[in-house]
C-alpha positions as CSV (number, residue, x, y, z in Angstrom):
1,M,133.3,158.4,97.3
2,E,135.0,155.4,95.7
3,A,135.5,152.4,97.9
4,N,138.6,150.2,97.8
5,R,137.3,147.1,96.0
6,H,139.8,144.9,97.8
7,A,138.8,146.0,101.3
8,P,136.1,144.3,103.3
9,T,132.6,145.9,103.0
10,K,132.2,148.5,105.8
11,L,128.8,149.5,107.2
12,L,128.0,152.4,109.5
13,V,125.1,151.6,111.8
14,L,123.4,154.5,113.6
15,G,122.7,153.2,117.1
16,A,123.9,150.3,119.2
17,G,121.0,149.8,121.6
18,R,118.7,146.9,122.1
19,Q,116.6,147.7,119.1
20,Q,119.6,147.6,116.8
21,L,120.9,144.2,118.1
22,A,119.3,142.0,115.5
23,L,120.5,144.0,112.6
24,L,124.0,144.3,114.1
25,D,124.1,140.6,114.5
26,A,123.0,140.0,110.9
27,A,125.7,142.3,109.7
28,R,128.3,140.6,111.7
29,K,127.2,137.1,110.5
30,R,127.5,138.4,106.9
31,G,131.1,139.3,107.5
32,L,130.7,143.0,107.2
33,V,133.0,145.4,109.0
34,V,130.6,147.1,111.3
35,V,131.2,150.6,112.6
36,A,128.6,151.3,115.3
37,V,127.8,154.6,116.9
38,D,125.9,155.4,120.1
39,R,126.3,158.1,122.8
40,D,125.9,155.4,125.5
41,P,129.3,153.7,126.3
42,S,127.4,150.7,127.6
43,A,125.2,150.2,124.6
44,P,124.8,146.4,124.2
45,G,125.3,146.5,120.4
46,F,128.9,147.6,120.7
47,R,129.9,144.0,121.5
48,L,128.8,143.1,117.9
49,A,130.8,145.9,116.2
50,D,134.3,145.9,114.8
51,R,134.7,149.6,115.5
52,R,132.8,151.8,118.1
53,A,132.3,155.5,118.3
54,L,130.7,157.4,121.2
55,I,128.7,159.7,119.0
56,S,125.0,160.5,119.1
57,F,123.3,159.1,116.1
58,E,121.6,162.5,115.8
59,D,125.0,164.4,115.4
60,E,125.0,164.7,111.6
61,P,128.3,166.6,111.2
62,A,130.2,164.1,113.4
63,L,128.6,161.2,111.6
64,H,129.6,162.6,108.2
65,R,133.2,163.1,109.3
66,L,133.3,159.5,110.7
67,A,131.8,158.0,107.6
68,E,134.3,159.8,105.4
69,A,137.3,158.9,107.6
70,E,136.3,155.3,107.8
71,R,135.6,155.1,104.1
72,I,132.3,153.3,104.7
73,D,130.3,151.6,102.0
74,G,126.8,152.2,103.4
75,V,124.9,153.8,106.2
76,I,121.8,152.4,107.9
77,S,119.5,153.6,110.7
78,P,117.6,150.5,111.8
79,A,115.6,151.8,114.7
80,N,115.4,155.6,115.0
81,D,113.1,157.6,112.7
82,W,114.9,160.9,113.0
83,S,118.3,159.4,112.0
84,V,116.8,157.8,108.9
85,G,117.1,161.2,107.3
86,I,120.6,161.7,108.6
87,A,121.7,158.3,107.1
88,A,120.2,159.3,103.7
89,R,121.9,162.7,103.7
90,V,125.3,161.3,104.7
91,A,125.1,158.6,102.0
92,H,124.0,161.2,99.4
93,R,126.9,163.6,100.2
94,L,129.4,160.8,100.0
95,A,127.9,159.4,96.8
96,L,127.0,156.1,98.6
97,P,124.1,153.9,97.6
98,H,121.0,154.2,99.8
99,P,117.3,153.2,99.4
100,L,116.0,156.6,100.2
101,D,116.9,160.0,98.7
102,P,117.3,162.8,101.3
103,K,113.9,164.5,100.5
104,T,112.0,161.3,100.9
105,A,113.8,160.4,104.1
106,A,113.0,163.8,105.5
107,L,109.3,163.3,104.8
108,A,109.4,159.8,106.4
109,G,111.3,161.1,109.5
110,S,108.7,163.8,110.4
111,W,105.3,162.8,111.7
112,L,104.0,166.3,110.9
113,K,105.3,166.3,107.3
114,Q,103.9,162.8,106.8
115,R,100.4,163.9,107.8
116,E,100.6,166.9,105.6
117,R,101.6,164.7,102.6
118,F,99.0,162.1,103.4
119,A,96.3,164.9,103.4
120,E,97.6,166.2,100.0
121,A,97.6,162.7,98.5
122,G,94.2,161.7,99.9
123,V,95.7,158.9,102.1
124,P,93.3,158.2,105.1
125,H,95.2,158.9,108.3
126,D,94.1,159.0,111.9
127,A,95.0,160.7,115.2
128,W,97.0,158.8,117.7
129,L,94.1,158.4,120.1
130,G,91.4,157.2,117.7
131,D,89.1,154.3,118.2
132,G,89.7,150.8,116.8
133,P,92.4,148.2,117.0
134,E,95.9,148.9,115.6
135,V,97.9,146.7,113.3
136,T,101.4,147.1,111.9
137,V,102.3,146.3,108.3
138,Q,105.9,145.2,107.8
139,A,106.9,145.5,104.2
140,F,109.8,145.9,101.7
141,S,109.6,148.0,98.5
142,L,111.4,147.1,95.4
143,G,111.2,149.1,92.2
144,G,108.2,151.1,93.5
145,E,106.2,148.0,94.5
146,L,105.5,147.4,98.1
147,H,105.7,143.7,99.2
148,A,103.6,143.4,102.4
149,L,104.9,140.8,104.8
150,S,102.4,141.2,107.6
151,G,99.0,142.6,108.3
152,P,95.5,142.2,106.8
153,S,95.0,142.9,103.0
154,G,93.1,146.2,103.5
155,A,95.8,147.5,105.8
156,A,98.6,146.3,103.4
157,A,97.0,148.1,100.5
158,L,96.8,151.3,102.6
159,A,100.5,150.9,103.6
160,A,101.3,150.8,99.9
161,R,99.4,154.0,99.3
162,A,101.2,155.7,102.2
163,A,104.6,154.6,101.0
164,A,103.8,155.9,97.5
165,A,102.6,159.2,98.9
166,L,106.0,159.7,100.6
167,G,107.9,158.7,97.5
168,I,109.3,155.5,99.0
169,R,110.3,153.2,96.1
170,E,112.9,151.0,97.8
171,G,113.6,149.5,101.2
172,P,111.8,148.5,104.4
173,T,108.8,150.2,105.9
174,S,106.9,149.6,109.1
175,T,103.4,151.2,109.0
176,R,101.1,151.6,111.9
177,I,97.4,151.5,110.9
178,R,94.2,151.8,112.9
179,I,91.2,149.8,111.8
180,T,88.2,152.1,112.3
181,A,84.5,152.2,111.4
182,R,85.6,154.4,108.4
183,G,88.1,151.9,107.3
184,P,91.9,151.6,107.8
185,Q,93.7,154.8,108.7
186,V,97.4,155.4,108.7
187,I,98.9,156.4,112.1
188,E,102.5,156.7,111.0
189,L,105.0,155.1,108.6
190,A,108.6,154.4,109.6
191,A,111.0,154.0,106.7
192,R,113.0,151.3,108.4
193,V,112.6,147.7,109.7
194,G,110.2,147.2,112.6
195,S,111.1,146.1,116.1
196,P,113.3,143.0,116.5
197,E,110.1,141.1,117.6
198,E,108.2,142.2,114.5
199,V,111.1,141.3,112.2
200,E,111.3,137.8,113.8
201,V,107.6,137.2,113.4
202,V,107.9,138.0,109.7
203,R,110.9,135.7,109.3
204,V,109.0,132.8,111.0
205,A,105.8,133.4,109.1
206,T,107.2,134.1,105.6
207,G,110.8,133.1,105.6
208,V,111.8,136.6,104.6
209,D,114.7,138.1,106.6
210,L,114.0,141.8,106.7
211,N,117.4,142.6,108.3
212,A,119.2,140.8,105.5
213,L,117.2,142.8,102.9
214,A,117.8,146.0,104.7
215,L,121.5,145.4,104.7
216,K,121.5,144.7,101.0
217,G,119.5,147.9,100.4
218,A,121.9,150.0,102.5
219,L,124.9,148.7,100.5
220,G,123.3,149.0,97.1
221,E,123.3,145.3,96.5
222,P,120.8,143.8,94.0
223,I,117.7,142.2,95.5
224,E,115.9,139.7,93.4
225,P,112.1,139.7,93.3
226,V,112.2,136.0,94.2
227,E,113.4,137.1,97.7
228,L,110.0,138.7,98.3
229,P,106.4,137.5,98.1
230,A,105.1,137.0,94.5
231,R,102.2,139.5,94.6
232,P,103.5,143.0,95.3
233,L,101.1,145.9,96.0
234,A,101.5,148.8,93.5
235,A,100.2,152.3,94.4
């Protein structure tokens, strides 16, 4: 799908609820033409969109038709794990850039498939109701190297292993990890930015704007290593 080079860059955002507000705001401030979808007509994010569609962000055929009709330049699912896979598949079918290929996105969007893959790859993973405190590692991968932006070093190293096991080489991840007597254990990995609160903590602590990076990734724009911490974690 070839975009009109003279037209404004158009982004399809899956979801317009409270969890998507920060990314929608970042897209608007960048001057992108935002097409937001949500099945809730009162979704608060609609006020930040240029175009609004009352479509469930899990209705893949309808989203594909909308993306094609709108001639969008990128698709992003900033807050819902299931629609991460939908965004990747829609982008793939329309030959749009995307940080995840459909196979990787499908793995990342399924808790069961994640655990199967972690077991195959020897990545320590823990049940939901295990003992020990929980931490979340917010990170961004670039060229197969995970740049951890929050969390202790042991947890960050495990987050890098988890991302590598799922085949994630580009884009944001939010990995929940439990610190146990056996060492850190992955609970789950989300192939998207974390909550608005987590993204803001990262911005204040590191100066890295995960929403801005996620927008670049969804549009296939180059991201320079200088935009991320100097010491990435390779699998």
